[in-house]
NUKOL-834519 format. One line per field, with one value per residue: x, y, z of N, C-alpha, C, O in turn; residue in three letters. Coordinates in steps of 0.05 Angstrom, whole numbers, plus 5000, padded with zeros to 4 digits. Example, Ala and Ser with C-alpha at 12.3 -4.5 7.8 and 13.67 -1.06 7.14 Angstrom:
% NUKOL-834519
n_c1 <- 5264,5257
n_c2 <- 4886,4955
n_c3 <- 5156,5142
ca_c1 <- 5246,5273
ca_c2 <- 4910,4979
ca_c3 <- 5156,5143
c_c1 <- 5264,5258
c_c2 <- 4934,5001
c_c3 <- 5156,5157
o_c1 <- 5285,5268
o_c2 <- 4934,5023
o_c3 <- 5169,5161
code <- ala,ser
This chain:
% NUKOL-834519
n_c1 <- 6231,6225,6207,6191,6172,6129,6116,6076,6038,5988,5973,5992,6037,6058,6100,6112,6153,6119,6140,6158,6123,6087,6063,6015,6004,5965,5954,5911,5936,5944,5907,5929,5986,6033,6022,6066,6039,5990,6020,6058,6021,5993,6049,6064,6003,6013,6061,6039,6004,6037,6052,6011,5991,6045,6092,6136,6166,6232,6276,6267,6259,6262,6224,6214,6166,6149,6170,6151,6132,6173,6201,6165,6158,6219,6218,6183,6199,6253,6241,6211,6261,6270,6308,6323,6332,6335,6323,6353,6343,6387,6414,6399,6418,6428,6445,6450,6418,6407,6387,6387,6402,6386,6336,6290,6235,6234,6202,6194,6238,6257,6214,6217,6271,6258,6223,6263,6304,6272,6247,6265,6317,6326,6310,6350,6328,6305,6267,6201,6162,6109,6079,6011,5990,5982,6009,6011,6063,6115,6178,6238,6276,6339,6368,6417,6423,6404,6383,6340,6300,6237,6160,6115,6049,5985,5951,5875,5845,5871,5859,5808,5803,5821,5795,5757,5763,5789,5740,5683,5630,5635,5628,5669,5680,5673,5713,5725,5779,5809,5768,5753,5716,5697,5666,5609,5623,5600,5569,5519,5492,5530,5565,5584,5600,5641,5670,5678,5699,5749,5774,5774,5812,5857,5888,5883,5919,5961,5969,5994,6038,6073,6074,6100,6147,6170,6181,6216,6259,6274,6295,6333,6359,6382,6343,6340,6292,6229,6211,6207,6138,6113,6054,6040,6015,5960,5914,5926,5908,5847,5794,5804,5850,5854,5860,5909,5972,6004,6065,6067,6029,6018,5997,6033,6085,6131,6133,6144,6194,6227,6238,6267,6308,6378,6416,6474,6486,6473,6487
n_c2 <- 8080,8150,8183,8248,8279,8311,8338,8369,8418,8420,8381,8324,8307,8276,8269,8255,8258,8241,8235,8272,8310,8339,8293,8294,8281,8280,8263,8267,8296,8285,8299,8316,8334,8314,8266,8204,8152,8160,8180,8147,8115,8151,8151,8103,8099,8140,8118,8074,8091,8115,8073,8054,8087,8103,8064,8025,8053,8071,8105,8163,8238,8287,8322,8362,8394,8367,8333,8286,8260,8252,8221,8180,8160,8151,8094,8068,8070,8043,8000,7982,7982,8025,8080,8140,8214,8253,8331,8391,8460,8478,8455,8480,8517,8576,8639,8643,8691,8694,8701,8650,8603,8548,8540,8559,8535,8483,8478,8533,8552,8517,8533,8588,8579,8563,8599,8636,8617,8602,8640,8691,8696,8688,8735,8768,8784,8791,8751,8725,8683,8657,8622,8580,8556,8513,8557,8620,8639,8682,8690,8716,8727,8758,8791,8773,8720,8714,8694,8723,8725,8729,8732,8712,8694,8672,8632,8630,8575,8579,8620,8623,8579,8600,8649,8625,8592,8636,8666,8678,8661,8663,8608,8560,8570,8534,8532,8534,8536,8532,8539,8556,8604,8659,8687,8737,8811,8824,8794,8760,8724,8697,8663,8672,8724,8714,8683,8721,8754,8736,8711,8752,8789,8758,8759,8813,8827,8799,8813,8879,8856,8832,8878,8911,8879,8883,8933,8939,8911,8944,8986,8965,8944,8990,9005,8953,8912,8891,8852,8774,8734,8689,8642,8587,8523,8489,8541,8569,8583,8589,8626,8669,8680,8702,8751,8772,8795,8757,8723,8672,8608,8551,8499,8462,8470,8465,8414,8399,8434,8407,8367,8386,8405,8405,8345,8346,8398,8384,8368
n_c3 <- 0550,0560,0615,0631,0693,0734,0796,0836,0882,0877,0817,0797,0738,0689,0632,0554,0490,0433,0366,0366,0389,0449,0491,0557,0614,0674,0733,0792,0856,0926,0980,1020,1024,1049,1061,1058,1045,1013,0963,0945,0925,0880,0854,0832,0802,0764,0736,0715,0679,0648,0618,0599,0558,0533,0538,0570,0629,0622,0640,0682,0694,0739,0760,0822,0879,0921,0978,1004,0955,0916,0952,0950,0886,0882,0903,0882,0831,0842,0849,0800,0768,0742,0725,0759,0751,0794,0778,0810,0824,0816,0773,0736,0674,0690,0720,0785,0834,0875,0952,0980,0941,0934,0948,0924,0887,0838,0807,0792,0770,0736,0690,0688,0667,0618,0587,0584,0559,0512,0483,0506,0500,0443,0424,0460,0508,0571,0613,0653,0686,0699,0741,0761,0811,0866,0900,0866,0835,0816,0769,0753,0702,0686,0616,0617,0632,0686,0742,0781,0821,0850,0863,0912,0921,0950,0917,0885,0910,0955,0975,0981,1022,1068,1074,1094,1132,1173,1188,1216,1193,1137,1082,1050,0988,0925,0884,0820,0795,0732,0706,0641,0643,0679,0740,0743,0762,0803,0845,0864,0909,0965,0958,0909,0910,0941,0894,0850,0881,0893,0851,0823,0847,0844,0796,0787,0826,0806,0750,0766,0798,0758,0711,0753,0765,0710,0705,0747,0723,0682,0709,0739,0685,0648,0581,0559,0531,0532,0572,0559,0574,0602,0628,0662,0694,0718,0715,0674,0625,0640,0654,0680,0685,0633,0623,0636,0607,0558,0531,0523,0533,0573,0597,0618,0614,0653,0653,0594,0597,0626,0591,0546,0572,0567,0574,0598,0618,0667,0737
ca_c1 <- 6215,6242,6185,6184,6150,6131,6106,6069,6013,5958,5974,6022,6035,6083,6096,6137,6147,6114,6132,6168,6094,6092,6044,6017,5980,5953,5935,5903,5953,5936,5890,5953,6016,6056,6014,6086,6032,5979,6033,6069,5991,5995,6064,6047,5984,6027,6076,6019,5996,6054,6061,5993,6004,6070,6106,6149,6189,6257,6281,6253,6284,6240,6223,6189,6164,6142,6189,6149,6129,6194,6210,6158,6160,6245,6215,6164,6218,6272,6222,6209,6280,6275,6337,6316,6343,6309,6336,6349,6345,6420,6424,6397,6435,6434,6467,6440,6425,6385,6407,6386,6398,6380,6303,6274,6217,6252,6182,6186,6264,6240,6193,6233,6301,6246,6220,6286,6312,6260,6240,6286,6350,6329,6305,6361,6314,6295,6240,6180,6153,6092,6054,5987,5980,5975,6018,6013,6091,6130,6202,6251,6309,6352,6370,6443,6410,6414,6360,6331,6287,6207,6150,6099,6023,5960,5926,5847,5837,5888,5843,5777,5806,5832,5773,5734,5781,5797,5722,5661,5605,5636,5626,5695,5666,5678,5727,5737,5800,5814,5746,5752,5690,5698,5641,5615,5644,5575,5561,5482,5500,5554,5582,5583,5611,5666,5686,5670,5731,5768,5783,5790,5832,5880,5881,5899,5946,5984,5970,6001,6067,6084,6071,6126,6167,6180,6196,6247,6274,6280,6309,6361,6383,6365,6345,6333,6273,6211,6223,6182,6130,6093,6033,6034,6007,5929,5889,5948,5883,5825,5780,5803,5876,5856,5862,5942,5986,6032,6082,6070,6005,6022,5992,6052,6107,6149,6136,6161,6229,6242,6246,6283,6336,6407,6421,6505,6485,6460,6512
ca_c2 <- 8113,8167,8207,8272,8281,8338,8339,8397,8406,8412,8357,8303,8307,8253,8271,8243,8265,8221,8242,8304,8331,8328,8278,8298,8264,8282,8253,8293,8285,8274,8321,8322,8329,8301,8235,8190,8123,8163,8194,8121,8106,8171,8143,8079,8106,8158,8098,8052,8106,8123,8051,8041,8106,8112,8039,8023,8067,8064,8134,8197,8260,8295,8355,8361,8413,8357,8310,8255,8245,8250,8200,8154,8157,8137,8075,8060,8066,8024,7964,7977,7983,8050,8104,8167,8239,8282,8352,8411,8477,8491,8443,8490,8541,8606,8645,8653,8721,8691,8704,8628,8590,8526,8542,8561,8515,8470,8487,8558,8559,8500,8555,8615,8580,8546,8615,8648,8597,8595,8666,8711,8692,8693,8763,8785,8801,8769,8731,8728,8656,8660,8592,8579,8527,8523,8582,8639,8649,8700,8684,8741,8728,8787,8784,8760,8694,8720,8690,8751,8726,8748,8737,8687,8693,8656,8618,8630,8563,8582,8645,8618,8568,8618,8664,8610,8588,8657,8684,8663,8663,8650,8585,8556,8567,8515,8545,8520,8560,8526,8549,8577,8625,8679,8708,8769,8827,8836,8768,8766,8712,8695,8645,8686,8743,8710,8679,8741,8781,8718,8702,8780,8793,8746,8776,8840,8833,8785,8840,8888,8846,8831,8909,8921,8873,8889,8963,8939,8898,8966,8997,8950,8947,9010,9003,8924,8900,8883,8811,8748,8728,8661,8626,8563,8515,8484,8559,8590,8572,8596,8650,8698,8695,8707,8782,8777,8793,8736,8716,8638,8603,8534,8485,8440,8492,8452,8379,8411,8443,8380,8350,8401,8408,8380,8326,8361,8419,8378,8351
ca_c3 <- 0550,0579,0617,0644,0719,0748,0822,0847,0908,0863,0802,0783,0719,0678,0595,0535,0472,0407,0349,0370,0395,0482,0508,0586,0630,0694,0765,0823,0878,0950,0992,1046,1013,1068,1065,1036,1031,0990,0953,0934,0907,0855,0845,0815,0787,0744,0716,0703,0668,0629,0615,0589,0544,0518,0538,0602,0623,0628,0658,0695,0696,0752,0777,0850,0899,0948,0984,0999,0931,0907,0963,0942,0869,0876,0919,0866,0805,0842,0845,0775,0757,0720,0725,0764,0752,0803,0785,0823,0811,0816,0754,0702,0665,0691,0747,0808,0844,0895,0973,0986,0913,0936,0971,0894,0877,0808,0776,0789,0759,0705,0685,0686,0640,0589,0576,0577,0531,0482,0482,0524,0482,0418,0428,0472,0524,0594,0615,0672,0682,0730,0755,0770,0818,0890,0898,0848,0832,0789,0779,0742,0691,0659,0592,0615,0638,0707,0760,0803,0842,0847,0879,0917,0930,0956,0892,0884,0926,0982,0992,0992,1051,1087,1079,1106,1170,1183,1190,1229,1174,1115,1075,1033,0970,0918,0854,0785,0784,0721,0688,0622,0658,0697,0748,0738,0787,0827,0863,0879,0936,0983,0949,0881,0916,0941,0870,0840,0893,0899,0826,0802,0863,0842,0769,0794,0836,0778,0729,0779,0802,0725,0711,0778,0758,0680,0710,0760,0705,0663,0726,0742,0656,0623,0550,0554,0519,0550,0581,0549,0583,0596,0641,0664,0715,0714,0712,0653,0602,0653,0641,0706,0680,0608,0613,0640,0577,0562,0501,0514,0553,0571,0619,0614,0609,0663,0641,0572,0600,0640,0565,0534,0589,0556,0597,0596,0639,0700,0752
c_c1 <- 6231,6219,6194,6162,6147,6110,6101,6052,5996,5953,6009,6015,6060,6070,6113,6130,6136,6114,6143,6147,6092,6060,6040,6000,5985,5943,5938,5930,5937,5922,5911,5977,6046,6046,6037,6065,6009,6005,6056,6041,5994,6022,6067,6026,5992,6038,6052,6007,6001,6054,6038,5991,6024,6101,6121,6166,6212,6278,6265,6268,6254,6243,6199,6187,6161,6158,6181,6140,6143,6207,6195,6162,6189,6240,6201,6184,6235,6263,6220,6236,6289,6291,6314,6328,6318,6336,6319,6354,6368,6423,6422,6413,6436,6446,6448,6442,6412,6407,6408,6382,6381,6346,6289,6259,6231,6233,6182,6219,6262,6217,6202,6248,6281,6241,6236,6301,6296,6248,6241,6301,6346,6329,6329,6351,6308,6274,6225,6167,6134,6084,6042,5988,5971,5986,6013,6037,6097,6162,6207,6273,6319,6362,6400,6437,6419,6383,6358,6310,6255,6191,6129,6062,6003,5946,5898,5838,5857,5868,5815,5777,5813,5806,5750,5739,5786,5770,5700,5647,5611,5643,5656,5669,5688,5689,5731,5761,5811,5810,5758,5729,5702,5670,5641,5628,5625,5563,5528,5481,5536,5577,5600,5607,5637,5679,5696,5707,5748,5786,5794,5809,5867,5889,5897,5917,5970,5991,5996,6033,6075,6087,6101,6147,6180,6194,6218,6269,6290,6307,6339,6385,6373,6371,6343,6298,6258,6211,6196,6166,6114,6079,6040,6022,5971,5910,5907,5921,5855,5825,5787,5834,5873,5864,5889,5951,6006,6040,6071,6044,6010,6020,6023,6076,6126,6151,6158,6192,6235,6251,6266,6314,6363,6421,6462,6499,6476,6485,6502
c_c2 <- 8122,8186,8227,8275,8302,8334,8359,8388,8410,8394,8342,8298,8289,8259,8260,8257,8244,8240,8274,8322,8317,8313,8281,8288,8278,8270,8274,8276,8285,8307,8329,8318,8321,8270,8217,8169,8131,8170,8166,8119,8120,8158,8120,8081,8114,8133,8081,8069,8112,8107,8039,8061,8106,8075,8051,8041,8053,8086,8155,8204,8277,8327,8361,8387,8396,8338,8287,8246,8235,8216,8164,8137,8140,8112,8057,8050,8049,7994,7956,7976,8010,8065,8127,8189,8255,8314,8376,8430,8487,8482,8463,8518,8566,8604,8668,8680,8722,8688,8669,8605,8562,8521,8548,8538,8508,8484,8517,8568,8534,8528,8577,8603,8567,8566,8641,8650,8596,8624,8692,8712,8699,8722,8780,8797,8786,8757,8735,8701,8660,8628,8595,8558,8527,8542,8592,8650,8669,8692,8701,8727,8741,8767,8776,8734,8693,8709,8708,8750,8733,8742,8707,8697,8663,8653,8628,8613,8562,8604,8631,8596,8584,8641,8650,8598,8612,8676,8671,8651,8641,8624,8584,8552,8548,8540,8532,8543,8558,8523,8556,8603,8632,8686,8730,8777,8834,8803,8775,8741,8709,8691,8656,8704,8736,8696,8698,8759,8753,8722,8732,8792,8783,8757,8808,8851,8815,8807,8862,8882,8847,8860,8923,8914,8879,8919,8956,8926,8921,8985,8994,8947,8964,9005,8968,8924,8888,8849,8791,8742,8707,8658,8593,8547,8511,8515,8577,8604,8595,8620,8680,8700,8702,8735,8795,8775,8770,8721,8682,8636,8569,8518,8469,8442,8474,8418,8388,8415,8422,8361,8363,8407,8391,8373,8338,8390,8407,8364,8326
c_c3 <- 0564,0577,0634,0676,0732,0774,0844,0872,0891,0840,0813,0751,0709,0639,0582,0515,0454,0389,0344,0383,0431,0477,0537,0592,0658,0714,0783,0847,0905,0965,1016,1034,1023,1076,1045,1031,1015,0956,0929,0909,0880,0839,0817,0795,0758,0722,0708,0680,0643,0613,0589,0561,0524,0516,0563,0604,0630,0640,0661,0700,0715,0766,0807,0873,0926,0953,0985,0978,0913,0916,0956,0918,0863,0886,0898,0837,0811,0843,0825,0761,0731,0724,0733,0767,0769,0797,0804,0811,0805,0784,0738,0706,0663,0728,0769,0825,0870,0926,0978,0956,0921,0945,0942,0889,0849,0798,0772,0764,0733,0681,0677,0659,0618,0570,0570,0548,0496,0474,0493,0493,0459,0407,0440,0491,0547,0595,0651,0667,0708,0721,0770,0782,0844,0903,0876,0855,0811,0790,0747,0732,0674,0644,0591,0626,0680,0724,0784,0821,0837,0864,0886,0930,0937,0923,0901,0911,0951,0997,0991,1025,1066,1093,1102,1133,1182,1194,1208,1206,1150,1103,1056,1005,0942,0896,0838,0780,0758,0693,0666,0625,0674,0713,0742,0759,0808,0830,0877,0904,0946,0967,0923,0885,0922,0916,0859,0854,0888,0868,0806,0822,0852,0811,0776,0799,0820,0773,0741,0782,0772,0714,0722,0762,0739,0686,0721,0742,0698,0678,0726,0708,0639,0607,0542,0547,0538,0553,0563,0582,0592,0626,0647,0691,0702,0698,0690,0629,0612,0642,0661,0700,0655,0596,0624,0612,0586,0540,0495,0544,0544,0599,0630,0604,0626,0660,0617,0572,0604,0618,0545,0542,0575,0576,0607,0612,0672,0714,0771
o_c1 <- 6248,6211,6205,6138,6167,6087,6115,6050,5983,5929,6031,5994,6081,6049,6133,6108,6147,6097,6140,6151,6093,6040,6059,5980,6008,5920,5955,5937,5913,5929,5907,5987,6069,6057,6031,6068,6003,6001,6065,6041,5997,6021,6070,6027,5985,6028,6053,6000,5986,6055,6042,5990,6019,6118,6120,6181,6214,6298,6251,6288,6231,6257,6175,6207,6167,6163,6193,6137,6136,6215,6204,6166,6190,6258,6207,6184,6241,6275,6223,6234,6305,6279,6294,6340,6296,6358,6296,6366,6369,6433,6441,6419,6443,6452,6438,6464,6407,6429,6431,6361,6360,6336,6269,6273,6240,6238,6171,6219,6268,6213,6193,6243,6292,6247,6228,6307,6303,6238,6224,6297,6362,6341,6331,6359,6306,6261,6237,6160,6141,6084,6048,5986,5951,5972,6009,6040,6082,6171,6192,6289,6312,6365,6410,6459,6433,6362,6372,6302,6251,6200,6128,6059,6007,5935,5897,5828,5856,5862,5803,5761,5806,5800,5734,5723,5789,5774,5706,5655,5602,5664,5666,5650,5713,5677,5744,5761,5824,5822,5780,5728,5718,5650,5660,5640,5631,5548,5520,5463,5557,5598,5624,5628,5655,5704,5720,5727,5767,5806,5811,5825,5889,5912,5918,5930,5994,6009,6016,6050,6084,6110,6117,6162,6205,6214,6240,6293,6313,6327,6359,6409,6359,6395,6344,6282,6267,6211,6173,6176,6091,6089,6045,6020,5960,5897,5902,5919,5845,5842,5779,5845,5894,5871,5894,5941,6019,6023,6068,6040,6008,6035,6028,6088,6143,6170,6183,6209,6250,6266,6280,6335,6364,6434,6467,6520,6473,6501,6519
o_c2 <- 8112,8199,8220,8272,8312,8327,8365,8366,8389,8387,8345,8289,8290,8257,8253,8269,8222,8258,8291,8346,8293,8321,8272,8285,8286,8264,8291,8253,8284,8330,8349,8296,8321,8255,8214,8161,8113,8162,8168,8122,8106,8155,8122,8068,8104,8128,8076,8055,8114,8115,8024,8047,8109,8068,8073,8047,8030,8077,8164,8194,8279,8343,8362,8397,8404,8323,8268,8222,8218,8197,8141,8113,8122,8098,8034,8028,8034,7973,7932,7967,8012,8068,8131,8189,8264,8318,8381,8428,8505,8499,8467,8533,8580,8588,8690,8690,8741,8679,8660,8595,8558,8499,8534,8518,8527,8501,8527,8586,8541,8531,8585,8611,8562,8563,8660,8665,8592,8624,8710,8724,8715,8731,8804,8819,8762,8754,8747,8696,8665,8616,8608,8538,8540,8549,8575,8666,8672,8688,8702,8716,8740,8743,8772,8723,8678,8718,8706,8769,8743,8744,8687,8710,8640,8670,8634,8624,8542,8605,8634,8595,8576,8647,8659,8595,8610,8697,8648,8628,8618,8614,8605,8537,8549,8561,8512,8562,8577,8515,8566,8620,8618,8691,8744,8762,8848,8793,8791,8747,8717,8703,8650,8704,8749,8696,8699,8768,8758,8736,8735,8808,8794,8766,8818,8870,8820,8821,8864,8896,8869,8863,8937,8930,8881,8928,8961,8931,8923,8995,9007,8948,8959,9000,8962,8936,8876,8830,8798,8744,8713,8669,8578,8562,8524,8513,8601,8627,8612,8632,8703,8720,8713,8742,8819,8759,8765,8705,8670,8650,8559,8522,8469,8425,8464,8403,8385,8405,8411,8342,8349,8411,8366,8386,8332,8404,8419,8351,8312
o_c3 <- 0579,0558,0655,0675,0743,0768,0863,0882,0894,0838,0824,0742,0722,0628,0595,0514,0460,0388,0326,0388,0437,0465,0550,0578,0665,0712,0789,0852,0902,0960,1029,1036,1013,1091,1022,1008,0999,0933,0906,0885,0859,0815,0793,0775,0737,0700,0684,0661,0623,0589,0570,0540,0500,0499,0573,0585,0640,0650,0643,0709,0705,0777,0807,0882,0948,0934,0975,0978,0896,0902,0955,0918,0847,0878,0895,0826,0792,0840,0820,0738,0713,0745,0721,0788,0764,0809,0811,0790,0789,0768,0723,0725,0644,0746,0769,0831,0884,0927,0980,0952,0908,0949,0942,0885,0836,0781,0753,0747,0710,0656,0656,0636,0597,0546,0557,0530,0472,0452,0491,0472,0449,0388,0433,0497,0542,0574,0670,0643,0730,0700,0790,0769,0849,0922,0859,0874,0791,0812,0728,0747,0651,0647,0569,0628,0694,0716,0804,0834,0815,0887,0871,0951,0929,0910,0924,0930,0966,1020,1012,1044,1088,1117,1119,1151,1207,1207,1214,1201,1144,1111,1048,1004,0942,0892,0844,0765,0752,0673,0671,0608,0686,0699,0736,0774,0827,0814,0893,0920,0936,0963,0919,0872,0912,0919,0854,0843,0873,0866,0788,0811,0852,0817,0768,0790,0822,0782,0727,0773,0765,0706,0710,0749,0743,0674,0710,0745,0705,0668,0718,0706,0619,0603,0519,0561,0558,0537,0558,0604,0585,0645,0628,0710,0684,0677,0690,0621,0597,0628,0658,0707,0648,0573,0623,0596,0607,0530,0474,0564,0521,0618,0654,0591,0611,0666,0619,0557,0587,0623,0531,0529,0574,0592,0630,0613,0693,0701,0783
code <- met,arg,tyr,ala,ile,asp,leu,gly,asn,ser,ala,ala,lys,val,gly,tyr,leu,arg,glu,gly,ala,leu,val,ser,leu,arg,phe,ala,thr,pro,ala,asn,pro,arg,asp,ala,gly,ala,trp,arg,ala,val,ala,glu,ala,leu,leu,asp,leu,ala,ala,ser,glu,gly,gly,ala,ala,thr,glu,leu,ile,val,gly,ser,val,val,pro,asp,gly,thr,ala,ala,leu,arg,asp,val,ala,ala,ala,arg,ala,ile,ala,val,asp,val,leu,arg,ser,gly,asp,leu,pro,leu,val,ser,arg,leu,glu,glu,pro,glu,arg,ile,gly,val,asp,arg,ala,leu,ala,ala,trp,phe,thr,tyr,ala,gln,his,gly,val,pro,asn,gln,arg,gly,ala,ile,ala,val,thr,leu,gly,thr,ala,leu,thr,leu,thr,cys,val,ser,arg,ala,gly,glu,leu,leu,gly,gly,ala,ile,ala,ala,ser,pro,leu,leu,ala,ala,arg,ala,leu,ala,ser,gly,thr,ala,ala,leu,pro,glu,val,thr,leu,tyr,asp,glu,ser,pro,glu,ile,pro,gly,pro,ile,gly,ala,ser,thr,glu,ser,ala,leu,ala,ala,gly,ile,leu,arg,ser,ala,arg,gly,gly,leu,thr,thr,leu,ile,glu,glu,ser,val,ala,glu,met,glu,arg,arg,asp,pro,gly,ser,pro,ala,pro,ala,ile,ser,leu,thr,gly,gly,ala,ala,thr,ala,gly,trp,ser,ala,gly,ile,his,ala,asp,leu,arg,asp,pro,asp,leu,val,val,arg,ala,leu,leu,ala,leu,pro,arg,ser,val,arg,thr
């Protein structure tokens, strides 16, 4: 059985295809993403969960932005005689226009490639992939298949932590940023005011980033159709992100991309 594993700072996911349909399973990541011992426990749990659902793994295709998680997964997989293919962003069939191509997160590159391949190429247009995880990222691909770059911002969860640690009296509000609901714009308590401001600021910021990125892609390639836009990550279907225009919303887009990537394009 071949599984795809997406290791991120917010969640660890394992997915596989059952009769052509994606089955995706999720596991909580360590509170400290640099805790190698905790990552080993996550790797064990992920592979046990996958085996209980779809059968013992024989091969893993991995996209990871967590070095300690990658190392732990390799060790656990080796002990179980499971082949591991760790994908790099440079393995994707995109022409990089980045200043430092090796530094872009593979999750960003995967989401951008899949959005472009599935929704851009068929209509001869570019793509913008937006990931909603520990960081909010936006990644652009031209209609010629060039990885142009994008933007990175703090997620609502990181914004909540920053406001609490950077002020004398504000509490760290508990945000359910994947909830289908969004609090009203006028909070009657400090906590509700924080939730309203943080979530709506995230939505407004992303909306502006997308609009300005679309305009910049048009400036660079006059006459090009509007790019395809995807939202992925745990908050892709959340209430606070619902007002953001997208051609595709899929919390499991990175797992889906890992499974869809042709073997022949990887080095």
